[in-house]
N, C-alpha and C positions, 0 to 999 in steps of 0.2 A: 504494500500500500504506500502511496506517495501523496502528499498533500501540499496545497498552496493556499494562500490567503488573499482575499480581496476586501477592500474597504467598502462601506456603504454610505459614507458621509461625503464622498467626492466621486468624480467621474474616473473610470479606469484610465490609466495612462500607459505609455509605452513600456515603462519599467514593469508594471503589473502584467501587461500582455506578454512580455518576453518570458517572465517567470511561468505564466500559465502555459505558454507554448513549449517551453523546455520540459515542464512537468508532463504535459500531454504526450510529447514524443517519447520521453523516457518510460512512461507507463505502457505505451503501446509496444515498445521494444521488449519490455519485461513481461508483457501480458499480465499486468497487475491491475490494481484498482486505483482510480484517481479520486481523491477526496478534496473538496473545496470547503474552506472555512469562510464564512462571511463575518468580518469584523463589524458588528453592528452596535458596539458599545457606545458610539457617539452618534447614533442615528438621529437625524433632525427632521425627517419627514415620514410619510406613510410607510409602514413596515414592509410592504411588498414592492413598492415602486422601483427603488434602486436595484433590488435583487433581480427583478425581471429585466431591467435595462442591462445589467451586467451579464446576465445569462444570454441575452440576445446577441451581445457583442461577442461573447465567447463562441456562440454557435456560428456566427459569421466567420470566425477564424478556426472552425473545426475542432474546438475544445469542448468536450462533453464529459463533465464530471459524473462519476458513478454514484457518488453520495455528496450531499451538501449539509453542512452543520452551521449553526449560528452560535457565536460566542454567547449572545444574550440568553439562549435557551439553557445554558449550563450554569446560570447565575446561582441558583439555590444549591446545587451540588458543590460548586466551587466555594461558596460561602461556608458550607459545612467543613470542607477540607481546611480552609483558613483557620476556622475556630479550633479544629483538631490540632493544627500546628501550634496555636497559642497555648492550648492545654498541655501540650508536650514540651513546652518551653523552647520550641524551635522558631517561634514567631512572637511578636510582642505588640502591645497597643501603643501607638504613638500619638501623643496629645499636642505635639508641636504645631503652632499656628502657621498658616500660610505666610504671614508676615515674618515670623521668626526664621522659617526655612529660606525665605527670599533674602533675608539679611545674611544668613550663613553663606548662601550661594554667591551673593555680591562680594562678600569679604574674600571668598576663595578666588573669585575671578580677579579681584583687585590685586591679590598677592601673586597671581600667575600660577596658581596650583589648581588641579582638578577638584571639583566639588565632591565632598564626601559627607554623608550624614554624620552629625556629631555623635550619635549613639546615646544621646541624653536619656531618652525614654527606655532604652534597653536596660538601663541600670536601676529603674525605679523599683522600690520595695513593694511588697503586696499591700502594705498599709497605705503607701502613697498612691498606689493605683486605685484602691478603693475610695480614697478621699476625692481624687480627681473625677472618677466616674460618677460619684454621688453628686458632683457639681454640674453634671450634664455637659461636660466639655466634649466637643466633637473629637473623634479619633480615627486614625487609619490603622490598618494592620500591616506591619512590616515583618519580613522574614529576616532572621539573623544571618549575617554574612557567613559563608562557609569557613571552616577552620583550615582547609587546605585549598590549593589552587584547583580550578576546574579545567580539565583537559578534554578536548574532543577533536575528532577528525573532520575537517571540511573537505567534501569531495572535490571541490575546485581549488582550495587554497592550502590543503595539507593540515598538519597538526597546529592547533591553536591552544593557547594557554591564557587563562585569566586569573590573576591573583585575587585573594579574598578582598583586598582593599578596592579593587576595581569593581567587583561585584556588589560590595557594599550591603548595608541593611536597606533593602528596597521595598517599595510598597506593593502589597498584594490586593488589598481592598481600600478603596478611597473612603473618605468620611461619609459619603452618601450610600455606602454599601456596594457600589458598583465595582467591577473587576478592572484591574489594569490589563492592558493588552498582553503583557508578559505572562501574567498569572492565568488569563483566559486561554492562551495558546498552550501553556504547559498542561492545564487541566484537560483541555479538549484532546490533546495527544494521548493522555492517559485513558480517557473515556472511549476514544475511538480505536485504540490499539495501533496508532501510526507507527510505521517502521522507518520511514524516511521523510524528509521535508525539504522543500526548496524555498529559501528565504532571501531577502535583500541583503546587500553587503552591509548596510548600516545596522543590521540586526544581529551581528555576531555577539555583542555583549548580551543582547536579549536571549540568544541561544544558550550562552553560559548560565544565565540566570534561570532559564527554563530547566536546564539540567539540574541545577541546584535545588529548585522546587521539587522536581520529580524524585530526586534522591532523598530529600527530607520527608517526602510522603511514602517512601519505601518502594517506589516504582523502579524496577531494575531492568526493564527492556532497553536494549540499545537502539537508539534512534540515530539514523545517519542524516547528516545535514549537508546541504550545498547552498552557498551564499553567492548570489549573482550580483556583481557590482552595478552601480547605477550607470545608465547610458549617458554619454557626454555629447555635446555639440562639437563642431569642428574646431572651436576655439578652446576647448577643454573645460567648459562649464557644464553644469547639469542641464539636460534638456527640460527638466521640470521647471526651470526658470524662464523658458520661452514657449509657453503654451500656444501662442499665436502661430508659431511655425511648426512645433514638434508635437502638439497634442494629437492623440489618435483621431479626434474629431476633425482637426485641421487637415490631416493627411487624407482622410476619406473624402472630405469635401473638395480637396484639391484634385481628386481623381486617381489616387493611388489604389491599386487593387489589393484586396486582402492577401492574395498569393504573393504579391511583391513585398508587402510588409512582413509577412511570415518569412520569406526568403532573406530579407535584410536582417531581421531580428535574430534568426537562428544562425546567421553568419558571424554575429558579434562575438569576439573573444575566441573564435575557433578558426580552423583552416579547412573549410569544406573542399571536397575534391573538384568542384566546379562552381562557377559564380552563380549560375541560374539553376534553380531547382524548386520542386514543389514539396509540400509537407510529406506526402507518401514517399517521395524519393529521399528525403532526409532520414527516414527510418533506417535506411541501408547503412548509413555511415555516422550519424550523429552520436557523440559520446559525451555525456555530461561531465565525466571525470577529466576530459581533455580541454574543457573551457578554461580560459585564462581568468585568474582572480583579479586582474587589472581591468580598470574601466576602459571601455572602448567607445570611440565616437561613431555617431550615426551621421554619415555624409549624405545630405539630401540630393546632391548631384549624382552620387552613386545609386541612391534609391530611384532616381528618375531613370537611370540606365537600366536598372533591374526591372522597373515597371514597364519600360519600353519593350523589353524582351518578352515579358509575360503577355503583353498585349499582342506582340508579333506571333506568339505561340497560340493565341486564342483562336478558336473556330470562327470563321468569317461571319457566319450567320449569327452566332452568339454575340459577337462584338457588335453587329449592326443593331441588335435588340437593345443594347445599352443606350443607343441614340434614337430609340422609338421607331426603328425600322424592322423589317423582317425580310431582309434581302442580303444575301451573301456578297453581292456586288458592292453594297455600301460598306460592309466590313473590309473588303479588299481595298476599296478606295481610301478608307480611314487609315489603313496601314501605310499608304504612300506618304502620310504626314507625320509618321512616328519620329523621324529624326528631329523635326522642329516642334512637335507636340507630343511629349512622352507620357502625358497623363490624360485621363478621361475628360477632365474639365477643359483642357487645352484643345483636345480633339473635337469636343463638342462645339467650341467656338469656331473652329475652322469649318466644320460641317454646316454650322448655322450660317456662316458667311456665303457658303456655296449656294444654299437654298434661299437666301434672302434676296429681294429685289436689289439690283445693282445701281450704283450711281453712274449714269451713262452720258457720254458725249454723243454728238450727232452720228458719228460713224458706228459707235456701238449700238445705238438705237436702230440703225439701218440693218446691222447684222442680226439683232434680236428679232426684228420683224421677219427677215428672210428665214430664220430658223423656225420660228413659230408657225409661219404660214406655209413653209416649204415641205418637201417630202422627208421621210425618215431615212437615215443612212446607217448602215451597219458599221462602216469603217470611217474613221476620222478623216482619212485622206480624201474620201469621196465627198464628205461634207465640205472640206476646204475647197475642193475644186468647184463645187456648186456655189459657194459663197464668193469665190474669186470671180467667177463668171458673171454673177448677178450684182455684185457690189462694186465692181471696178477696182478692187484692191488686190494687190499681189500677195503672195504667201508671206513675204517678209513683213508686210504691213499688217497682215491678219494675225500673225503670232501674238504680239503683245495685247491686241484688242481682245482676242479670244481668251487669253490668259485672264484678263480682268473680268470678262463677261462670264466665264465659267467658274472661276474660283473666288472672285471678289477681291483678289490681291494681285499685285504686280509680280510677285515671286512665289515660288513653291513648285509643286509637281506640274509638269508641262501639260497643256490641254490634250496632247496625244496620249498621255498616261491616264488622264482622268476620264476621257470620253468612253472607253469600253465599259466603265462602271457606271457612267451617268447617262448613257444614251437613252435609257428608258425614261429618264426624268428631264431630258434636255430642254423641253419647252418650258418647264417650271424653272429650271436653273438659270436660263438666259433672260429672265424677265428684268426689265428696267424699272426703276422707281418712277412714279407718275411725274 
């Protein structure tokens, strides 16, 4: 069994999708079970709306979890485990106010050292505890830091070690009784019997803390972890800082195919045997353990190149339907523009210009009338001969005029290339604006 986690308080991003894809490929290779956790601890809207949105996105990218669990559903069982840890002396009640903790954190930052909880409440006597509780002071539940370092193996990064001071006395239950993400994940792994997990790079400390929780609860199953680093832009910053360019929504709206996005994300941090591949083809060679633990950039120009090749591979009739046609000729014509228009949105603009009424001068209007009122021609050469004979223009003069009349642009594929795919629509294509 392998699991991954998605948030429900924000839209899925490319980091989330990469983790889901890596998880899905690995599970298919192992013929195992894919488990999805929804982190709904901070849900701010209707309980089902975001879940359904996330599942629809996963479906678009061929990720189909076998089971889905919600952190929130485990609240009562996890609270009982937290209280058990308190009774066993492995956790304690913390009455420190948010203001006091903020002051401690600011003092640590000012001195240039990492923040560590002072451990003040860990030393309270039973009498002091009773007195504070009687006063109705809000409290959190913190687990005591481990006595020894926590070691574990990261499938991508190798052996990792966290000292007790790094793990610290951390919070399991907040003052309102809700679970922290770390405690929720650790408990869900126990309840579900997870054997491996794919997590983000910035959750390595969370992994060490999860292992500490599970050991304190007596859970001895070995869970294998893989931490995927965050995706970077070409300048070395996190793509999460540029949602207008790198969000999943922005890429889909720009006309990038799911297959191309899958191709690009599964290539990050690895060395695929070929640049262009599909998800089923990735099953033949993808290896989670060979992914680099170093963050890799997502180059949008490379993504365009990948997208162009996936469009080129697409069935012509299928491609035409993306532009509201059902004609393989339109699909073949669209592929003539792939070098200059490598995404669906750019292709759609080119096709729209072809079928839109053109801005015509007098010569173009004359050609337009001749084509609309004249006979149909199977070959472009025969059409040119007819136009030359009836318009008084030679072939050299006709070329640029037909280019603009057929494509709506002065550059691009030549009319002779376009005509075989547009001859059925030619009277519509060569219309001039009133």
